[in-house]
N, C-alpha and C positions, 0 to 999 in steps of 0.2 A: 232167424235173418240169418244165416250164413256166413259165415267169414270169408272173404274178397264177392259178397254177392254183387256188392256196386266197385265194383276194381274200375278205377279211370289212368285212365297212360298218359291224356292231352295237358298242354299247358295250365296252369293254374285258373281255378273256375269254369274250363271249356273255352279261355277266349285262342283268340287268332292272331298273330302276331306278325310284320311284314315290314320290310324297312322301305322306305319310297325317297325318291328322288324329283323333288315334284318338275313337273314338265316347263321349257321356259320357252317354250314355241310363244310368237305375239299372237295375238285374238284382232279379230275387226276392230276392238277396241280399245285395243292398246295395251292391255292386258296380259301378261305373260301366265299362263296356268294351264292348268286342268279342266275336267269334262265336268259342270257341272250334274248332278245326281241325285236321287235320294234312295235310300234304305227302308224297308217296308218294317222289320223285325228285327232291326240291331241298331245298337248306340256303337258308337263309334268313336275309339280317342286316341288325339294325336300327344306327341310327346317328341318336343320340337330338339333336336339334336344340329343341327346349323343354319346355316345363314340365316334369311329373314324373309318375312312375306306376311301374306295373312289368308283367312277364311272367310270368306262371303256365304252368308245363310241367309236364306228367306223361309220363311215359317209363317201360320196364320195369326202371328203378332206380327209381321211386319219383315224386314229387311236389316239386315247387322251387319257387322266389319270388325272381327275380331284378328289383333294383330300377334305374328307369331316370332319368336323368336327364342334362340335356346332358352331352355329351362323354363318356357312354357308348356304348362299340360292342356290340350282345350277339349272337350267332350258334349253330343249334342245326342239326340233321342233317334226313334226311329221316325220319319216323316220331317226331318230337316234336308231342304235340297241344299249343296250345300257345292260350292267352288274355291280350290284352292290359287291362291295367287302368289307367284314367286316372284318376290323383290331381289332376289339375288343368291343362289345356291341352296336353296330350302329345303332341308333333308330332316327328316321325319321318320318317327318307328311309330306305327300304326298298331294301335289294339281294337282287337272287333270284335263282341260279343258272338257268342253261338259259331264258335270254329267251324269254319266249314261250308255258313249259313252263305255268304257274302257270294262265294266261289260258283253255288248252286241255285243264283242268279236274285239273291237277295239287294238288287240295286235296280232301279229303273233312271235312266239317264233321260233329260229335260227337251226331250226331241220335239217337236213342231205335233198338234196332235191327230194329222194323219198319219204318222209316221208309228203311233201306237195304236193304234186302230187293232191290228191282231197281231198274235205271236210271230208270225213268218214273215211280217213287214219290216217287224220292229229290228231282228236277228236280222235281216238284211244289211240294214243300217248297221248295226253296231257290232257283229258279230267280224273277229280280227283271228282269219285262217294260222292255223300253228304252223302250218308245213311253209306259207310263203315265204319268199324273202325278207329280209330284215329290212331292205327299203319298204317293201307292199307293205310290211305290216303299220312300219312309220307310217305311211300317205291314209292309212287305214283309219290308223289313229287318229289321226290332228282332223280327219275330214267330217271322223263322227264326234270328234271334243268339240270344231265349229258349230256342226248340226246343230248338238245340244246347246250349245249359246245362243240360236234361233229363239230355240225353247224358251231356255232363260230368260231370254231376255223380255220378251214377250209376256212372260207371267212377272217379272220384275214390274214393268211399264203397265200391266192391268191394274184398271179400278173396279172397287168390290174384292168379295172374295170368291167366286164361282170358277173363274178361269183357274185360282190352284183347287179349289176343291174335284173341278174334273180332271187336273191330272191324276190329281189324287185317286177318284175310280179309277181312270185309263190303267192308272199303274197298277193297282188291285188287281184290274182283271187280268192284266200280261205276266201278273204270278202264280194266280189263283192254278191253274196245273199244276205247279210245281210244289203245291200245300201238302204232299203227303212223304214227298223227298224230305221235304223241309221238317216235317214232324221227326221224322229217323232220325236224320243227322243232330236233332235240339234233342231228343233223347238219348242218344248215344255221346251227345258231347255236356251242355251244359246240365240238363237233366241226372244225369249219370253223376258227374261231378256235387251235383249239392249232394245226389245222394250216398254216396262215401262218405262222404261231412258228418252226416246226420247217421250211417253206420258209425262211425270212430265216436263221434257224441255217444251214441247207446253203449257201446262198449266200454267205454270211459267213466260210464256210470255205474256199468257195472263193477268196476274195479279190473277190466281185461285189457292190459296195454300192451296184449302179447304180439296186436299186429303190428307196432312197432318195427322190432325186431324181420320186415318186411318191405323196409326201406330201402329207397333205391334212389341214385343218381341218375338223370340224364343228358344228352348235348345235344345240341343237332346245328346242322349247317345247311346254308337255305339249299331248298330242293328244286328251285330255280331263279337266277337268276337273271335281273334287265328284261323282266318281261315287262310289255308296252299291257299299264294299266290304266284306271278313269284318268287316273290324277298326276302320273308319273311312272317312270321305270320302276317296277319292284322285286325286290329279292323277299319271296314268298317260303316261307317254312313248312315245315309238313304240318297236315292235323296227323289227331289222336288216331 
């Protein structure tokens, strides 16, 4: 294995980081917060930096509410439907597995079933045009949040496991065309980061510490600030 064959320049472990101010828009149920959705291949972690609130989660094991306050870290695995609730200026640093994958579509909103039938119908209900005026982008973000809450409430109130399983199947069908691109991002991110560590361990085992002379320091500012995300306004940092 040649020196530097598995160079990785992203954040440690191939994670992605963003700053999140959770929406305080009230919904029909009187709760303020974001859009319920599910990731299919990425675990997600919240580091709470300010305010207070909660994350509602729905899995095959049932419905839970996890309180969020400064200093708390909460995380969950793929398949967890989650809805952030803002009870007062909730601010979070979000850590996401497989940097770049969420931006490549690894999230499906809990829209009613008729909106999950095909990628075109789903995109028409969820896409926020980047070139639209801010007021229009906010209108679309709120509309898709409320639409996702309709589907989310139906899943929470359903009896038996089939409605949730049907949502899982629909979500998997929606993202299937993206899998080849996801693999590319995964290999250049998390896989490359793990391989770089393996190469370093091999070299240390041989008594070769020369790679330590290649140490670098990096710092980044957000590549985009105040972006309308699924859960709130995002400050997004560049990936590798």
